[in-house]
C-alpha positions, 0 to 999 in steps of 0.5 A: 500500499502507498504512503505519504499525502495522496496525489490529486488533480484538477480536470477542470479550471473553472469558477469552482476550481478555485474553491476546491484548489483554496483548500486542496492547496492546504491539507498536508495530507494530499499532494496536487499535482496539476491542474488541468483543462481543454483550455490549456491556457485557463489552466496553466492561471490556475496553476499558476496563481497556486503554485502549481508546476504541471498543467495543461489538456487532461491528458497530462492528469490522467497519465501522471504517475503521482496521481491517484485521485481525479478531481473531476471539476468540469461541467455536468454534461462532461461527468460522466466521460471525465470519471469513465477515463479517468477510472480506465487511467487507473484512478480514483475519482471525486466529481463535482455534483450531479453524479450523472444527467442520467440512470444509465451512464450512473450505472456504467460508470459505478460497475466500472469502477467497482471492477476496477477495484476503484473509488469513486466520490461525489460532491456535494460533501458538506453534509460532511460540515460541522454544520449538518454532522453538528445536527446528525449528532442532535438528531441521532441522541433524539433531541427531536424525539423521532424525525417524521417530516421535512421542508427545503426551500431555494429559491433564488432570480437565477444563476444567469446575473452574475454567472458569466457563462450561465447557459450550461446551468439552464440545460439538460442535467442542471436548473435547479432541482440538477445543480442544487438539489443534490445538497438539500437531497443528500441532507435529507438522505442523511437524516430519513435514509434512501427515497422511496418515491417521489411526486412532483411538477415543474414549470418554466417561466421564460423560454430564454434568459439574458447574461448580466456580467463578464464579457458575454452580458447581453446575449441570450440562450435558451432555458431548456429545463424546469427552472421551478419544481415543488417535490414530494418525498417518502423515504423508505423509513415513512418519513416524507418531505416537500421541496421546492427548487425555483430560479425563477422567483424574485424573492430569495429564499436559500438555505431553508431546512426543517426537520419535523420530529414527534418532540421538535423541528430542527431547524438546519444550516444550509445545505449549499455551505460546511456551517452556519446557524443549527436552532430548536424548537421544542412542543410547546415553544414558541421560540427558537434555541440556538445549538451550537454546531462542533468539528471541522467546516474547510469548506469543499474538497474535506470530501477528496481528502476524506476519500485520500484518507480511506484510501490509505487507510482502507476505510469506506468513505463517506461521500460515495459513488452509490450516495451521490448515484442514489441521489441522481437516482431520486432527481431522476425520479423527480423529472420523469414524476413531471412528466408523467403526473404521478409518482416515481418510484426511485429503484436505487438506494444507499447505505448512511454514511457513517459519521464523521468523528468532532476531532476530524482535523483536515489541516493536521498531517493524519494520513497513516489513517487516523482520522478517516 
């Protein structure tokens, strides 16, 4: 078994790569070997920003002998192709969400990685942060009684006002459901277990939108997917949830997640972040009580680090491909329900991820597996 820091390389030097590299370059258990992109100049710029010597086309990452994990930060439509190429190159893969755009390609990727003995991981890893991990501990020790229902809300006017290249966020495989849904659905699955069936309605307010910032400001692009989704989910545990995912609300409401149990309601932090306010309102009370959160909240890349440490210690990692596939399966089922007008069964399932120890320390050199 290899020892020492785990070599990683980034494929995709776009907007999200900065958030990842801010952390990946600081974790002592990781060694960022290269930044790559289909546009080598973009890779060069990002690599130089972080003092990373090697950069270029994706082949630089795939062929690198010291890279064990490919961090796949490409656009959603390329996630499976890049991950498959990485698996065939003998690399473990961490991908940005969504895991895939359809069930068939997602299952094929899971099968190929399993047969190769390689690991798949996928965003979001926000559920590993102090906010949602503390919420999990609160629920599991019985503070809200038996968890029964949930409500989640994500509403914004849409990302085209600030994103310099937003068209892909309104194409097949994106929209508010596939773009932000993984954060909320992952949090719900971690609370209630696997989803059993879903029902949903969706709408599209406008056929085109206009880029509001950057060098292409003023350009119009087509909207291909629903920009408002209202979804019901029933879980294998018998619990249920109602979620709104919207890119067409003049009023912004983000990060609303409430879990209601037999004894109390718990207000969770925004699942798009690694920490935040945690509050509880118990039966008979009218006001929220703030609860302290504990544990690490280092940001994007915690899942990559957990995978790297788990590789060295030969233990399961937490943000698995199986979990990400179940969330994908749930979102595809929501889309099918919008089209059919009825409930859609969710066939897949995902076992609960092990809780993260409160003393898990991203900035410590613990590669021998102490903090896997």
